[in-house]
DOLOTOR-940635 format. One record per residue: x, y, z of N, C-alpha, C, O, CB in turn; residue number from 0. Coordinates in steps of 0.02 Angstrom, whole numbers, plus 32768, in hexadecimal, padded with zeros to 4 digits. Glycine has a CB too. Example, Ala and Ser with C-alpha at 12.3 -4.5 7.8 and 13.67 -1.06 7.14 Angstrom:
# residues 2
SITE n.px n.py n.pz ca.px ca.py ca.pz c.px c.py c.pz o.px o.py o.pz cb.px cb.py cb.pz  nr
SITE 8294 7EE4 8186  8267  7F1F  8186 8294 7F5B 8186 82C8 7F5A 81A7  8235  7F20  81C4   0
SITE 8282 7F90 8162  82AC  7FCB  8165 8285 8002 818A 829E 8039 8192  82C0  7FE2  811E   1
END
This chain:
# residues 128
SITE n.px n.py n.pz ca.px ca.py ca.pz c.px c.py c.pz o.px o.py o.pz cb.px cb.py cb.pz  nr
SITE 86A8 811C 7EFF  8676  80ED  7EE6 8647 80D8 7F1E 860B 80D6 7F15  8698  80B0  7EC6   0
SITE 8664 80C9 7F59  863B  80B6  7F92 860B 80ED 7FA7 85D3 80E0 7FBB  8667  80A3  7FCC   1
SITE 8623 812C 7FA1  85F9  8165  7FB3 85BB 8169 7F87 8584 8176 7F9F  8620  81A7  7FAF   2
SITE 85C4 815D 7F46  858C  8160  7F17 8559 8129 7F27 851D 8134 7F23  85A4  8159  7ECF   3
SITE 8572 80EE 7F39  8545  80B7  7F4B 851E 80C9 7F89 84E2 80BE 7F8D  856C  8076  7F55   4
SITE 8540 80E6 7FBB  851F  80FA  7FF9 84EB 8130 7FEB 84B4 812E 8006  8553  8113  802C   5
SITE 84FD 8161 7FC1  84D0  8197  7FB0 8492 817C 7F8D 845A 8190 7F9D  84F3  81CC  7F84   6
SITE 849B 814E 7F5D  8463  8130  7F3A 8436 8109 7F68 83F9 810A 7F62  847C  8104  7F03   7
SITE 8455 80E5 7F98  842E  80BE  7FC8 8403 80ED 7FF3 83C9 80DF 7FFF  845D  8094  7FF4   8
SITE 8420 8124 8009  83FC  8153  8033 83C0 8171 8010 838C 817D 802F  842A  8189  804B   9
SITE 83C7 817E 7FCF  8390  819C  7FA9 835A 816A 7F97 8321 817E 7F8A  83AB  81BB  7F6A  10
SITE 836A 8129 7F98  8339  80F7  7F84 8314 80D8 7FBF 82E8 80AF 7FB5  835B  80C1  7F5C  11
SITE 8327 80EB 7FFC  8306  80CE  8037 82BC 80E3 8039 82AB 811C 8029  8329  80E5  8078  12
SITE 8293 80B4 804C  824C  80C1  8053 8236 80A6 8097 8240 806B 80A6  8222  80A2  8019  13
SITE 8219 80D0 80C0  8204  80BD  8103 81BA 80AA 8102 8193 80C6 80DB  8210  80F6  8135  14
SITE 81A6 807A 812C  8160  8068  8133 8144 808A 8170 8161 8088 81A6  8158  801A  8137  15
SITE 8109 80A9 8168  80E6  80C8  819F 809D 80B4 819D 8082 80A5 8167  80ED  8116  819E  16
SITE 807D 80B3 81D6  8035  80A7  81D8 8011 80E9 81CE 802E 811E 81D5  801F  8084  821B  17
SITE 7FD1 80E5 81BE  7FA9  8123  81B5 7FA9 814B 81F6 7FAC 8188 81F4  7F61  8112  819F  18
SITE 7FA5 8128 822F  7FA3  814B  826F 7FE5 816E 827F 7FE5 81A0 82A3  7F92  811A  82A7  19
SITE 801D 8155 8265  805E  8174  8272 8069 81B5 824B 808F 81DF 8262  8094  8144  8262  20
SITE 804A 81BD 8212  8059  81F6  81E6 8053 823A 8209 8080 8263 8200  802B  81F5  81AB  21
SITE 801E 8247 8230  801B  8289  8250 8052 8296 8284 805F 82CF 8296  7FD8  8291  8271  22
SITE 8072 8261 829C  80A6  8269  82CF 80EB 8275 82B1 811A 8285 82D6  80A8  822C  82FB  23
SITE 80F3 826F 826F  8134  8279  8250 8147 82C3 8252 811D 82EE 8248  8133  825F  8208  24
SITE 8186 82D0 825E  819E  8315  8261 81DD 831D 8237 81FD 82EC 8225  81AB  832A  82AA  25
SITE 81EE 835B 8228  822B  836B  8205 8233 8347 81C2 8203 8343 819B  8266  835A  822F  26
SITE 826F 832D 81B6  827D  830E  8176 8257 82CD 816C 824E 82B6 8134  82C8  8301  816F  27
SITE 8240 82AE 81A2  821A  826F  819D 81DA 827A 8174 81C2 824B 8154  8209  8254  81E2  28
SITE 81BE 82B6 8176  8180  82C5  8151 818C 82C6 8105 815D 82B9 80DF  8163  8307  8167  29
SITE 81C8 82D5 80F0  81D5  82DC  80A8 81F7 829F 808A 8202 829E 804D  81FF  8319  809C  30
SITE 8208 826D 80B2  8228  8231  8098 81F7 8207 8070 81BB 8208 807C  8245  8208  80D2  31
SITE 8213 81E2 8041  81EB  81B2  801B 81D5 817C 804C 81FE 8165 8075  8213  8194  7FDE  32
SITE 8196 8167 8049  817E  8135  8078 8147 810A 8059 812C 811A 8024  8163  8157  80B7  33
SITE 8138 80D4 807C  8101  80A8  806B 80CE 80AA 80A3 80E0 80AE 80DE  8119  805F  805D  34
SITE 808F 80A7 8090  8058  80A6  80C0 8026 8072 80A8 8016 8070 806D  8037  80EE  80C8  35
SITE 800E 8049 80D6  7FDD  8015  80C4 7F9B 8022 80E5 7F97 8042 8119  7FF7  7FD1  80D8  36
SITE 7F65 8008 80C6  7F23  800E  80E2 7EF0 7FEC 80B6 7F01 7FC9 8086  7F11  8057  80EC  37
SITE 7EB1 7FF7 80C6  7E79  7FDB  80A1 7E58 8013 8079 7E4B 8049 8093  7E46  7FB9  80D0  38
SITE 7E4A 8006 8039  7E29  8038  800F 7DE2 8042 8027 7DBA 8013 8028  7E2B  8023  7FC4  39
SITE 7DD1 8080 8038  7D8E  8090  8051 7D5B 8086 801A 7D66 809C 7FE1  7D8B  80D8  806C  40
SITE 7D23 8065 8029  7CEE  805B  7FF7 7CD5 809C 7FDA 7CC8 80CC 7FFE  7CB4  8034  8016  41
SITE 7CCF 809E 7F97  7CB5  80D9  7F74 7CE5 8113 7F6F 7CD1 814A 7F5B  7C77  80EF  7F96  42
SITE 7D24 8109 7F82  7D53  8142  7F83 7D7E 8148 7F44 7DA1 817A 7F3D  7D7F  813C  7FBF  43
SITE 7D7B 8118 7F17  7DA6  811B  7EDC 7D86 8148 7EA7 7D4F 813D 7E90  7DB1  80D3  7EBE  44
SITE 7DAC 817E 7E95  7D94  81AE  7E64 7DCB 81BC 7E31 7E03 81CF 7E42  7D7E  81F0  7E86  45
SITE 7DBA 81B2 7DF0  7DE9  81BF  7DBA 7DE3 8209 7DA7 7DAE 8220 7D92  7DDC  8191  7D7D  46
SITE 7E1A 822D 7DAF  7E1D  8274  7D9F 7E54 827B 7D6A 7E82 8253 7D68  7E2C  82A0  7DDF  47
SITE 7E50 82AD 7D40  7E82  82B7  7D0C 7EC8 82BA 7D2B 7ED6 82E5 7D54  7E74  82F6  7CE4  48
SITE 7EF3 828C 7D16  7F38  828C  7D2C 7F45 8268 7D6D 7F7F 8263 7D83  7F50  82D0  7D32  49
SITE 7F11 824F 7D8E  7F1C  822D  7DCE 7EDF 8203 7DE0 7EAA 8208 7DC1  7F2C  8260  7E07  50
SITE 7EE7 81D9 7E13  7EAF  81B3  7E2F 7EB0 81C1 7E7A 7EE2 81B5 7E9C  7EB5  8166  7E20  51
SITE 7E78 81DA 7E93  7E71  81E9  7EDB 7E4B 81B1 7EFD 7E1C 8195 7EE2  7E4D  822C  7EE5  52
SITE 7E60 81A0 7F3A  7E3D  816F  7F63 7E51 817B 7FAC 7E7C 81A4 7FBB  7E4F  8126  7F4D  53
SITE 7E31 8157 7FD8  7E3E  815E  8020 7E52 811A 803B 7E32 80E7 802E  7E00  8179  8046  54
SITE 7E89 8119 8063  7E9D  80DD  8087 7E86 80E3 80CF 7E87 8119 80EC  7EEA  80D3  8084  55
SITE 7E70 80AB 80EB  7E5B  80A8  8131 7E87 8078 8157 7E9F 8046 813B  7E10  8093  8136  56
SITE 7E93 8088 8197  7EB9  805B  81C1 7EC0 8076 8207 7ECB 80B2 820F  7EFE  804F  81A3  57
SITE 7EB9 804C 8238  7EC0  805E  827E 7E91 8097 8292 7EA2 80C1 82BC  7F08  8073  828C  58
SITE 7E56 8097 8275  7E25  80CB  8285 7E34 810F 8266 7E12 8140 8275  7E22  80D3  82CF  59
SITE 7E65 8113 823A  7E78  8151  8219 7E6E 814A 81CE 7E68 8113 81B4  7EC2  8163  8228  60
SITE 7E6B 8183 81AB  7E66  8183  8163 7E9E 81AD 8145 7EB9 81DA 8165  7E21  819E  814C  61
SITE 7EB0 819D 8106  7EE4  81C1  80E3 7ECE 81CB 809B 7EC7 819B 8075  7F28  819A  80E6  62
SITE 7EC1 820A 8087  7EB3  8217  8040 7EF2 820E 8016 7F27 8227 8029  7E95  825E  8036  63
SITE 7EEC 81EB 7FDE  7F25  81DC  7FB3 7F17 81F2 7F6C 7EDF 81EA 7F54  7F35  8190  7FB5  64
SITE 7F49 820E 7F4B  7F46  821D  7F04 7F7D 81F5 7EE1 7FB8 8200 7EEE  7F4E  826A  7EF6  65
SITE 7F69 81C7 7EB6  7F99  819F  7E90 7FA9 81C3 7E4F 7F7C 81D1 7E27  7F7D  8157  7E82  66
SITE 7FE9 81D3 7E45  7FFE  81F7  7E0A 802D 81CE 7DDD 8048 81E8 7DAD  8020  8238  7E1D  67
SITE 8035 818E 7DED  8063  8163  7DC7 804B 8157 7D80 8010 8164 7D70  806B  8121  7DEB  68
SITE 8078 813F 7D56  8067  8133  7D10 804F 80EB 7D05 802F 80DD 7CD2  80A2  8141  7CE4  69
SITE 805E 80BD 7D33  8048  8078  7D2B 7FFE 8072 7D3A 7FE5 8094 7D67  8072  8049  7D58  70
SITE 7FDB 8046 7D16  7F94  803C  7D27 7F8E 801A 7D6B 7FBA 7FF4 7D80  7F71  8011  7CF1  71
SITE 7F58 8028 7D8E  7F4C  8009  7DCF 7F3E 7FBE 7DC5 7F22 7FAB 7D92  7F12  802C  7DF4  72
SITE 7F51 7F95 7DF5  7F44  7F4D  7DEF 7EF9 7F3E 7DEE 7ED1 7F65 7E09  7F66  7F27  7E2A  73
SITE 7EE6 7F07 7DCF  7EA0  7EF3  7DCD 7E83 7EE7 7E12 7E47 7EED 7E1D  7E98  7EB4  7DA3  74
SITE 7EAE 7ED6 7E42  7E97  7EC9  7E86 7E8C 7F09 7EAE 7E78 7F05 7EE8  7EC9  7E9C  7EAA  75
SITE 7E99 7F42 7E91  7E8E  7F82  7EB4 7E45 7F95 7EAE 7E2F 7FB2 7E7C  7EBC  7FBA  7E97  76
SITE 7E1F 7F83 7EE1  7DD6  7F8F  7EE3 7DC4 7FA4 7F2A 7DED 7FA1 7F57  7DAD  7F50  7ECB  77
SITE 7D85 7FB7 7F34  7D6D  7FC8  7F77 7D7B 7F8E 7FA7 7D74 7F54 7F95  7D21  7FD7  7F75  78
SITE 7D90 7F9F 7FE3  7D9E  7F70  801A 7DDB 7F44 800F 7DE7 7F15 8035  7D63  7F45  8025  79
SITE 7E03 7F52 7FDB  7E40  7F2A  7FD1 7E78 7F48 7FFC 7E77 7F83 800D  7E55  7F28  7F86  80
SITE 7EA9 7F1E 800C  7EE4  7F35  802F 7F12 7F55 7FFC 7F1E 7F39 7FC7  7F07  7EFA  8055  81
SITE 7F2D 7F90 800C  7F59  7FB3  7FDE 7F96 7FCE 8003 7F93 7FDF 803D  7F33  7FEC  7FBB  82
SITE 7FCD 7FD0 7FDE  800B  7FED  7FF7 801F 8023 7FC6 8028 8016 7F8B  8044  7FB6  7FFF  83
SITE 8025 8061 7FDF  8036  8099  7FB3 807D 80B1 7FC4 8093 80AE 7FFE  8003  80D3  7FBB  84
SITE 80A0 80C7 7F91  80E5  80E0  7F9A 80EA 8125 7F7C 80D8 8130 7F42  8119  80AF  7F7A  85
SITE 8102 8154 7FA4  8109  8199  7F8E 811B 81C6 7FC8 8147 81B6 7FEF  80C8  81B1  7F6C  86
SITE 80F8 81FF 7FCD  8107  822F  8003 80C9 8257 8015 809D 8262 7FEB  8141  825E  7FEE  87
SITE 80C6 826E 8053  808E  8298  8068 8095 82DE 8049 80CD 82F6 8041  8089  829C  80B5  88
SITE 805E 82FD 803A  8060  8342  8021 804B 8371 8058 8032 835D 808C  8032  834A  7FE2  89
SITE 8056 83B2 804C  8047  83E5  807F 7FFD 83E9 808F 7FEA 83FD 80C6  8060  8428  8067  90
SITE 7FD1 83D5 8060  7F89  83DA  806C 7F6B 839D 808F 7F2E 8399 8096  7F65  83E5  802A  91
SITE 7F96 836E 80A4  7F7D  8334  80C9 7F71 82F7 809E 7F65 82C1 80B9  7F3F  8345  80EC  92
SITE 7F73 82FE 805D  7F6B  82C5  8030 7FAD 82A0 802B 7FE3 82BD 8036  7F53  82DB  7FEA  93
SITE 7FAA 8260 801A  7FE5  8238  800D 7FEB 8233 7FC1 7FBC 821B 7FA1  7FE2  81F1  802F  94
SITE 8023 8247 7FA5  802E  8243  7F5D 8054 8203 7F4F 808E 81FC 7F61  8055  8282  7F42  95
SITE 8032 81D4 7F2E  804E  8192  7F21 8066 818C 7ED9 8042 819E 7EAA  801B  815B  7F31  96
SITE 80A2 8172 7ED1  80BC  8163  7E8E 80B5 8119 7E7E 80B8 8105 7E44  8105  8179  7E88  97
SITE 80AC 80F0 7EB2  80A5  80A7  7EAA 806B 8090 7ED6 8065 80A5 7F10  80E7  8082  7EBD  98
SITE 8041 8064 7EBB  800B  8046  7EE2 800E 7FFA 7ED7 800F 7FE3 7E9E  7FC5  8063  7ECD  99
SITE 800F 7FD5 7F0E  800B  7F8D  7F0B 7FCA 7F78 7F2F 7FB9 7F96 7F62  804A  7F6A  7F2B 100
SITE 7FA8 7F47 7F15  7F69  7F31  7F34 7F65 7EE6 7F33 7F81 7EC4 7F08  7F2D  7F50  7F10 101
SITE 7F40 7ECB 7F64  7F32  7E84  7F64 7EE9 7E79 7F77 7ECB 7EA2 7F9A  7F62  7E5D  7F95 102
SITE 7ECF 7E44 7F60  7E8A  7E32  7F70 7E8D 7DFC 7FA6 7EA4 7DC5 7F99  7E62  7E19  7F30 103
SITE 7E77 7E0C 7FE1  7E7C  7DDE  8019 7E5A 7D9B 800C 7E70 7D68 8025  7E5F  7DFD  8058 104
SITE 7E24 7D9B 7FE5  7DFF  7D5D  7FD9 7E29 7D2A 7FB4 7E1A 7CEE 7FB8  7DBF  7D6C  7FB2 105
SITE 7E5C 7D3F 7F8F  7E87  7D0F  7F6C 7EB0 7CE5 7F9C 7EC5 7CAE 7F8A  7EB5  7D34  7F3D 106
SITE 7EBB 7CFE 7FD8  7EE7  7CDD  8006 7EC3 7CBB 8040 7EE4 7CA0 806D  7F18  7D0E  8021 107
SITE 7E82 7CBB 803F  7E5B  7C9C  8075 7E46 7C56 805F 7E3F 7C49 8023  7E1D  7CC7  8087 108
SITE 7E3B 7C2B 808F  7E23  7BE7  8081 7DDC 7BEB 8066 7DB5 7C15 807B  7E27  7BBA  80C0 109
SITE 7DCC 7BBF 8038  7D89  7BBC  801E 7D5A 7BA4 8055 7D6F 7B80 8082  7D85  7B8D  7FE1 110
SITE 7D1A 7BB8 8054  7CEB  7BA1  8087 7CEA 7B55 808A 7CE2 7B34 8057  7CA5  7BBC  807A 111
SITE 7CF2 7B3A 80C5  7CF3  7AF2  80CE 7D36 7AD3 80BD 7D3F 7A96 80C4  7CBE  7AD3  80A4 112
SITE 7D66 7AFC 80A8  7DA8  7AE3  8096 7DD3 7ADA 80D4 7DC1 7AEF 810B  7DCA  7B13  8065 113
SITE 7E0B 7AB9 80CA  7E38  7AAC  8102 7E74 7ADA 8103 7E9F 7AD4 812E  7E50  7A64  8101 114
SITE 7E77 7B08 80D4  7EB0  7B37  80D3 7ECB 7B3E 808D 7EAD 7B26 805D  7EE8  7B1F  8102 115
SITE 7F03 7B5F 8088  7F21  7B6E  8047 7F4F 7B37 802F 7F44 7AFC 803E  7F47  7BAD  804B 116
SITE 7F82 7B4B 8009  7FB0  7B1C  7FEA 7FD6 7AF3 801E 7FE4 7AB8 8012  7FE0  7B40  7FBE 117
SITE 7FE6 7B10 8056  800B  7AEB  808A 7FE3 7AB1 80A4 7FFE 7A7A 80AE  801F  7B1A  80C4 118
SITE 7FA2 7ABA 80AE  7F78  7A84  80C7 7F71 7A4E 8092 7F73 7A12 80A2  7F33  7A9F  80DA 119
SITE 7F6A 7A62 8052  7F64  7A30  801D 7FA3 7A06 8018 7FA0 79CA 800D  7F55  7A52  7FDB 120
SITE 7FDC 7A28 801E  801C  7A05  801B 8022 79D4 8055 803A 799C 804B  8056  7A37  801B 121
SITE 800E 79E7 8090  8012  79BB  80CB 7FE4 797F 80C3 7FF6 7948 80D7  8000  79E2  810B 122
SITE 7FA9 798A 80A5  7F7B  7953  809A 7F98 7920 806A 7F90 78E4 8074  7F38  796D  8080 123
SITE 7FB9 7939 8034  7FD5  790B  8002 800E 78E1 8020 8013 78A5 8011  7FEF  7933  7FC5 124
SITE 8038 78FF 8049  8070  78DA  8064 805B 78A8 8099 8080 7878 80A6  80A2  7909  8080 125
SITE 8021 78B2 80B8  800B  7883  80EC 7FE4 7848 80CE 7FD3 7819 80F2  7FE0  78A6  8120 126
SITE 7FD6 784B 808E  7FB0  7815  806E 7FDD 77DF 8057 7FC6 77AD 803B  7F87  782E  8034 127
END
């Protein structure tokens, strides 16, 4: 029973790599399931039959990505958004993603002239 749990754990591991690290991976590391994060390049999102192609940018490097997952992309997945893709690199240099997560940075920034987010508001209330 313990062996099956260990085997399942080994198959479900997902490693995080930066875009700059991908070309340095060798051997079995290239074929492992992994996550890669970056910024969606402006104008790079293209809907193609059966997939969505886009480019991630980070650390002065770019990574072409093909999303083949069945879930719809999040509403926050737009040009210049931060995205985290999960999948594996293909032989042609593209990253084949089965999962895409995105966030809109503007949701987490203080409003112009504001004093900060929820933590600042909470501190202001307790000091009154």
